[in-house]
N, C-alpha and C positions, 0 to 999 in steps of 0.2 A: 834217639835224636836223628841220627843220619837217615833212619828208614822215613821218619816224618817228613824230613826236607826233601828226600827223593820223590815221596809221593806227592808233596806240594809242586815240586818242579815238574813232574810229569802231569800233574792237573792243568798246570799252567800253560805246557806245551799242547796239552790236548784241548785246551778250551777254544784255541784259535780256530782251528777246523770245524769244531762242533758249533761254534757260534756262526760261522760262515754257512754251514749247512742248514741251519735253521732261519738263517737271516733271508729276508726280511719276514717277520712274524707279526708284524704290526705297521701302521702308516709310517711313511719316511716324509720327512720335511725338507725342502729345497729352499733355503733361503736365498733371497736375491737382493742385493744392495742397492737397487734402482726402482723406479717407480713401475706401475702397471702400464703396459703399452710401450715400453722400451724395448730397445732390441733383446738385452738381457732376459727381461721378462718374458718376451715371446719364445726365445730359446729354450727357457726353463720350462715352459708349458709343454713344449713340443716334446722334449726328452721325458718330462714327467709323465706325460700320457703314454709314451712309448714304454718306458720302464714299467708303469702299472699293468700294461698288457702283458709284457714279457715275465714278471716276477710275481704279480699277483696281490700286490698290496698297492693302496694309494699313494702316489708321491704327490705330497700337497705344496705348492709353491706360496711362500710367505715373503712379502716385499718388505724390506727394512731399508729404504733409501736413505741417502746422506753420506756426506763426507767423502765422496766419490767412490761409494762402495764400502768404505771402512767400517760403517755400521754394520753391515751385513757380515763382512769378514769377522768382526770381534764378536758377534753372535754365535757364529759357528765356531770359532777357536776356543770359545768357553764352554761350548757344549760336551756332553758326554760323549766319548770316543767309542761309541757303539754301533754306528752306522744308521743312526735313525735322525741325524741331522746333518745335512749336506749343504755345500755352497755351489751355486752357479756363479763361479768367478769369471772376471773378465780381465784382459790385458791391463786395462787401466786400475781396476780396483786391486788386483793382485800384484802387479809390477809397478806402475808409474806412481801411483798415489802414495805408497809407501816410501818411494824415493824422495818425493817431494814433501812429505810430512812424515820425517823420522822419528819425531817426539810424540810416539804413540804409545798406548797402554800395553801393547803386545806386539810381537814380532810375526809379520805374516809368514816368512819364510820357515819360521822354527815352529809356529802355532797350527798350520795348514798342510795338510799332507795331498799332495796332486794324485787324483784317480783316473780322470781320462780328459782328454781335450775332445770336445764335441765337435765345434765348428771352428773356422777361420774365415776372416773376410777382409777384403781390402776397402778402401774408401774410393768414391768417386768425386774428383775434382769438378765442382760445377760453376757456371757462371750465368749471369742473366743473359738473355737472348741477343741484346744489343752490345754485349762485351766485345771490344775490338779484337779479339782473337780467337781462333777457331781451334786450335791444338796446342800441345804443351810447348813446342818450340816457339810459337806465337806468343803464348803467355810469359815465356821466359824473356823473350826479346822485348817485350812491352815494359815488363817491370825492369830489366837492365836501363831501358832507355828513360824511364820514369821512376827512379827510386824514390820511395816513400810516397807515392801519390795514390796507390790503390789499397783497400783494405780488403782484410779476409776475416771472416767471422769463425767462431768456434763455439763449442757447448761449455766452455769455461777454460780459465787458467790451468794448463796442467793436464785437461783432457786429452784423450787420444787424438781427437781432430787437430787439437792445438798443436800437439806435438808432431803430428803427420806435416802440418804446414811449416814448421820450424825446421824440421829434417829437410823438406823441400827447399826451403830458403838457403841451407848450407850446401846442400848438394849442387842447386843451380846458381848460387851466389847472386841472390836477388834480395831485394828489400820490399816488404810491404808491412802495412801496420795492422796489428792484432787488435780486434775488437771481440772481447768475450761476451757471450751471452749465457743465460741460466738454462741450458739444455740446447740440443740442435734443433727442436721445433721453433724457439724464438729466431735461432740463428738462420734458419730458413726463411722465415717470415722477413728478416731484414734484408736477406739476399733478394727475395722477391720485390721488396720494397725499394732497393736500390741504396740502402744504408751501407752495406758491403759489396764488393765485387766478386769475391771469390769465397768458396767454402769447400773443405773436405768433408764429406758426410756418408753417412751409411746408406747403402744402396736402396734398402727398403723404405727409407723416409723420402727419398728424392725420385725414385724410379717413375712415378705417376706424373712429376712435374716434367721430367725429361721426355716422356712419350708425349704429353700434352704440349711441348713446345716453350712451357714458361721457365724452363732452365735449359741451359746448353751444357752437354757432358764434354769435358776436355780430355780426361785420361783417367784410367783405373790403376791404383796403387797396389794391388796384389800381384803375385809372381805369375799368374797366367789371366788370361781374359775372362771376364765374368760371363756366365751362361746367359744371364738376361740381357747383356749388351755385348753380345760376340763380336761386333763391328767395332767396338771401343778399344783403341790400343791401350796397353799398360804404359805406365811412365817409364819403365825400363825399355820398352820397344820405341819410345818416343824420344830418345836421347840422354836418358838418365840412367845408365846400367846398373848403378848400385842403389836405386832408390826404389824401397818397398816399406809401405806402412800399412798399419791396419789395426785390427782387433783379434781377439780369440775368445771364445767362451768354453768353459770347462768345468767338471765337477772336481771339488776338493773336499776333503773330509777334515774333522779334527785331528790333529797330529796325537798319535797313540791309537787309532783305529786299527784293529787286528788286519795285518795283511791279508788273511783268507778272505775277509769281508771286501777289501779294496780290489784284490784280483777278481772276485765274483763280480763286483758292481762294473769294474774296466772291461771284463769279459763281454757283459751284458750290453754296454755302451758301444763296444767296437763293432759287435754284431749287428745293433739296430742301425749303426751309422752306415751299414752296407746295404740297408733294406730300401727298397723302392719308395716304401711309405714315408720314411722319415727323410729321404733324400729329396722327395717331391716337396714335402712341407718346407723344408729348409732352404731349398732352391726358389721357391716363391717369395721369400724374404731376401734374396740375393745372396744366400749363405751357402758355403761350401762344407759338407762334412769332411772332417780331417781323415788323414791316411795312416797316422801314427797308431801304434797298436798298445803300447804298454804305459803304466803309470811312470815309469824310469824315462822315457822318451818325453813324456809332459813335463816332468821335472827339469829335463834338459832344456826344453823350449823356454821353460820360465827363466832359468838361469841365463841363457843366452840374451833373452830380452831384458833382463836386468843390466846387464853389462853394456848393450846397445844403447838403450834410453838413457842410463846414467850419463853416457858421454854427451848424447845429444842435450840433455838438460843442461848439464854443465857448462856446454859450449854456448847455448843460447841464454845462459844465466837466468833460467825460470824460477821464479821463488813464489810460492803460494803461501798468502798471509793467513 
């Protein structure tokens, strides 16, 4: 009996490295909790194409939009932990949506295993060309002098651009009115049409408008200046030293996926993030490949974000119905 148990234990221990050695031996699915054409979708297609070249199997993107990314999260969480179903997770879908909707059928933290952070990005605070302020301090003064007069748009209540704006309100001690839309596309249209005056937006969605002069860039919310707009100061440079907001995109797997597979996938993504080809593709979207190198570091980023945005959400009393 003891011999049988010992053999079973040895087989279980040996199975992990063996599985990693042969993985992937068939196509891998990458679930995205957002629709085609969204920034998460674009990132998933870039990383999927690069992983296919590196690992020799197709990485097939499957869009499962809805519920702020939670539909895609749940699909992956309930998949077999064999490395053949992955999630292109976002800060919104993995961190803030679970905070805002705690009564779900699964726990993202317990059901998903971080593999590798792929990119991070800040937002650009944009305004209409005729907005009566040209820099962040000017915006802050205008909002302080006119509390509640100006509106800001977002891609929906509780979405990352909304939380960025609420964090800005808390840091700058200003008041402006939130107008949520069903996605950043409609919010940008509203900004162009004058229905709202300010918007925190993904760079890839507003860069052409900024270059054409139909929108005015006020500040970037990342920790460093963005490569597409190197002359645009960060919010931290503009008088809000503690203000940083944005999103990240990373690969997660179902909990219980063998560690050797996670390590192999992490190593592949880290190596790809350093390649000129992948960096060029991501930079075109205004995104920066990340510099962290381990699944554990990615897990620490997620935990830190949960603590940070939980505080912002509680202070702003944000509730999603």
